[in-house]
N, C-alpha and C positions, 0 to 999 in steps of 0.2 A: 553571787544571785543572794539576795535576801535568807534569815534564814526566818524569818517569820512573814508572812501579812502575804499579800496575792503572787504568787509566781505565771508570767504570761507561757504561753508553750514553746513562743524563743531562749526565750528565757533559759526553761530549763531542761533543752534539747543540746542545745550549744553550751551552756553550764558543764566545768568538769565533776564524773563524779567517781567514782569505786562502791562497784559492790560485791557483796567479796564471797557471793556466792547465789547460786538458782539450784531452788531442787522442787522436783517433780514426783520424789522418793516415797512411794507409800503413800502419795494421796493423785488424783486425774486431777485437781482443782484447773490448773493450765490451760492441759490439754482439750475438759471439758466446755472451755471459757472458751478456748479459742473456736475449736468446734458450732458450739450453740448459737454464738455470735457472725460466726462464718466473718475474726478478724484477719486482715491482712498484717503483711510482715512490719509495715505499718502500725500501723492500729497495734498490733503485741508489744511494739515497742514504745510506744507513745501509752498505757495504759504501765505496760512493768515498770516504764521510769515512772510515770505519776505515785504510783502505788508504794516505791522506794522512799520518796519524798514523805508520802504521809507516814510512811514508818519512824523516816529517821525523826517525825517533829512530833508522834507521837512516842519515840521511843524519847529522846531530849524535854519531855513534859516529863518526863518517869526517875531524870536526871543520869540518863544512861545514855553515852555517846557511838553509834550504830560504832564508829571503827573501831570500841574500845573490845567485840566482842568478836575479832577475827578467832581466835587461837579458839573461840570451843566452836565456830563453821567449817573451817578448813582444820583438815588431816596435817601431823608436820611429827615427821620419825621420833622428831629425838622426848617428841610427848607422847605418852601412855596411852592407849587405849584401849579400856579391859570392860569386860562378862563377867556380870555376877550371875550365876543360875544357880536356882532352887526348885527341887524337886514339889512342883503343887502338891501333887497325890499329900504329902505332908503334911505339907501348909494350908491342906483345905480340912483336914479333920478338927483344926482347931478352932478352924475360923466358917465354919459350915461354907466353904467354896467361896470364900473368900479372900484368897491368895495371896492376890497382888495387896491387900491392905494389911494382911499377916503380916507377908516380911519388908514392910517397909521400913517400920522405924527402924531394922539393922543397919539396910544400905543407904536409905537421909541419920542418919547421923554421924556417920564413917564419909560425910562428904567436906570439900577440903572446908580448912579454917581461915579466914583472915587473917595474912601475916603481911606481905611485902602485897601491895592494893590490892586490883577484885578482883576475886576467881570469878574465872566462868567455864563454865563445861554442858553441853548438851548432855542430856539425859535420853535414854531411849528404851523401851521396855515390850514387853510382848511373850506371848509361846510362839516355840519352834512349831510353824504352818507346817514348812513344804520337806518333803519327802517321810521314806523310810526311818523305822526305828532300827533297823543292825546300821543306814545310813548315816544318822544323826547321830546313833553311838563310837560307829567311824571315825570320828569328827569331832568327835569329844576327842575320845581316845588320843587324837596328836595334837589337842593343845591345851586341855584343861588338865589344870593345877589340882588335883578333886583334894578333899577335902574328907570324905570319906566314900569307900565302896558305891557306887550307883550302874544298875540297870534302864537304859532304857525301853518301856514298856510301848509305849507312844511319842511321837514328839511334841507334841503336845500337852504333853506332861512336865516339860522344860521348860520354867519359865525365866525369862535372863532382865535384866538391868543391863544397860552399857552405859556407862559414862566413859564422859574423852576427855581431852586437855590434863591429865595425870602426870604428875612428878612422881617418880620410885618414890620419895615415899608415900608422897599421899595416895597411889596404886594401893600401899600396901600399907595404910594405916581405913579404906572404905572395905580390900577386905579381911582384913580382921576384925570393923566391926561387924563385916555380912554375915559372918562365921561364927557369929554369935546366936542364929536360929537355925533353928534343929531342922529345918528343910535345906540349908546352905550347905549345895553340891560341890563346889570348888569354883577359880573362876579359872580365864582366857586367858590372855594377850592379846588382843587383836592389832596391836599396831602394825602389825605387817598382814602381808594377806594369809588366811588358812579357807582349808574348805569350811571350819565352825562359821569362818566370820562370812564364808558364800550363801550361807544359811541365815544367821542373823540380820543377812545383808536384808532377804526374802521378806523376812517376820517379822521384826522392829518396827515398831510406829513410834515418828517422837511425841517423847513425856512432856518436856519443858529443859527450856533452855535456862541454867543457874548464874544467875551476874548477884554475885557480894549477895544479899538475904534476899534478893529477890527467886519467886520461879518465874522465870514467861510461862505462857502458856496459851498459847492457841483458841480463842472459844470464839462464841456465834455473837454476830450484837447483841449486845446488852444479854448477853449469860453471865455465869457470873464462871470463874477459875478455882480448880482439884474440883471437878466434876469427879475424881472418883474414891474421893474423902479417904485421902493422904495426912498423914500428922505431922506437915508443918510447918503449923503456927506452932504445936507445942514444943519441938524442935528448932525454932528461931527462926525459922523462913519464914519470908511473906508471899503466897500464891495468887500472882500477876497477872491481868488477862492483855493480852493481848488478840486486835480482832483477827480469825484464823484468815482472810484472804490476804492477809500479811505478815502472818507468821510465818505461815505455813511452804512461799517461795523465796521466803529469805530469811528468815531464823530458822527453820528442820535442819537437820545433818541428817549426810548423806552415810552412809554405812559403805565407804568403799572396795569394790569385791571387785570378781575379773568375770564381768558379767559381760559377758561381748553382745553386743546388739539390747541389752537393758539398759543404757543408759542414752540412747537414741535421744528420749525426750527431752530428758535432763542434759543431755548438747543444744538439742536446738532451739531451747526455748533461753537456755542463756546465750547462747551469739545472737538470736534476737532481740535478745534484751543487751547487747552491746549496739548492738546495730542494725538496721533490715538489710541489708545490704547481706550478712554475714548467717542466714538465718540456717540457712541450706550447706553450708560447709561442714557437714558431714564428718568424711575424710579428704581434707586441704590435700597438696600438695605442697608442701613443706621449701621452704630456699631459702636462699640465706646469699650472702655478697660474700665476696673473693675475698674482703680484709674482717667482714663474720668469721668467717669460718676459719681465716687468721687468728680471731680474738678469744675462739673457746681453745683453744691450741695449748690456751698458757691460764698460766696461776690455777684455781682452785675449781673454775670451769673443764682444765684439762682433764683434774682433778676425777670430778663426776668422768667423764665422758669415757675415760680407762677402766674404773669404778663397773660400770653398765656394758664396756665391751665394746664400746663403738672408735674409744681413739684410733686405730688406724685405717678406721674408714675415709676417704678420701670423698671429696666434697660434693659429686654428687649422690653417693650412699650415704653419707650422710645423712641425709639429705631423703632419703625413701625410708631409711631408719627410722629416724625422728615420724616422720608422717607418719610409719604405721605406730609406733609409740600412742602417742597423739590420737589417733580413731578409738584408739581401748580406751585412753584414760578419760577425766575425769575434772570438770571448766572452774577455773576459781577465779577471783580477781579480776578481773571486770573492772575494764577502767575507763573514760576519756582523758587524758591527764590535758593539761595546760599548756601544750603548748599542741594540741586537735588531734593524738597517735589514740587509738585505739587498741588495746592489749592486753592482754591478759593470758591465766596459767592452763597448765594441763599439769597436773601432779597421773603421772606413768607407775606402773610397777615394770621392774628387769629382773631377770630372775641369774642373780648373779653367782648360784653353784647351786650343787644339787635341789632341786625346791626350794632353792631362801632362794628371798627376792627380798629388793629393795628400790625404796621410792625414791625416785626422782620429780624434778618440778622444770619444768620445763617452758624459757617468759616467747610468747610469739607476739608480734604486733599487725592486724589485718590494717587493709590499703580497701579501703572501700570504693575507689578508683578502676581498680582492673579486678577487688575481688581475690584478690593472695594474701596465703599466711607466711611470714616470715623470722626463720628461725632470730632474740636474739638473745635471750642465755637459755644453761642447763646444766642446772646445781642439782 
C-alpha cells in the first residue's frame, strides 16, 4: 500500500497491518459511535482500519513512526509502571485548588531524558474516584512506598500521575523528582496486579503519550493541546495535538487490572478491528494441533508453561485452561501478516504463588472460515 495518496478500500482491507492496541478504557467513544450509527461489524471494521491509516499518516507528518510506539502502549512485565501519589488537599493550599498544575513540574522534570533512542511513555492522571476512604487506604498500604505518613479522608483526595515503560533507573529518577513537592505522598510499582491498580484502572484518564520531546494529546478538531496548562514547554516538551477520534482508540493506554467483564467492550472492539468475523469471540474455545502442543513443551515455551503451573496438563486440559485465561485477559498486537494470517496476543495474569501474579503473553490465530482460535505461543 502506498504511504500517501489515495487508497482504495480493497487495497486497505487486503493489505497487512499491525495495530498495537484498541482501547475504549474510560471512553465511550467507540461504543457511542457504534450505537448512534447502528454500525454493523463490517462497517465498524472498515471505520477502524480507515482511522488507523489516518492516524499513521498524521504521525508520519510529525516525524513519528507508529511502529515505534508499541512499548508505550503494550504493557511489559520487564518495564515498570509507576503511580505517583499526591495529597490534593496540600497542593490546593498553595494553588487555589489547581493542584494538578501545582504538582506538574515535580513529575514532568523527572520524565526520562533521551540517551539511546527516543523515550516513549504513556501518561495518565486523575483523582481516585471509586470506593471508600477505608478501601483506598487499605489498597495503598499494601502497595505504596510512603514518602511521609498519609491518611485518606476521601478517595478524591488522592491525585495520581501514572507513567508507563520505565526502566528501574528511570523509575527511581521519576520518584525522586516527584518527592521534591510537599504534596507528594509516595509511589507504587503497578507493573503487576494489585488492589490499588484496580482503583487506578477505574479512575485515571489518558493525559498524553510522550514521544521524545513531544507530548501527544487527543483534542477536538481545531483545538490546541495542553488545555490543562501544564508546564511542558518550560521543561523542554512540546504539546502536540492529535484528533481525539484517532488518539483515544489507538494511542490511549489501558491500565490492565483484573476486572472481569469490564474488558468486554475493549475486547469486542479489538476483535472487530482484527476481523468483522471475530467481533463476538469474547470467550473462544481455544484449540491447538498435536504438533503445536509438542512444540509448546520445549524451550522457552516450556519454561513459561511451568511457571504458570500448566506444564503437566494434557492437550485438552491445556486448551481449556488457556481459554479461561484469555477470556479474562486484554488483547494487543492485532495483525494481518503478509501470509494472510489474522493474529493477536492476549496478556493474561496467573497467580504463581500466594497473592503474587505473573503476566504471560498468549499468541493466537483467528480463522474467519470456521471462527476458531488457535493457540500459537505462550511466553
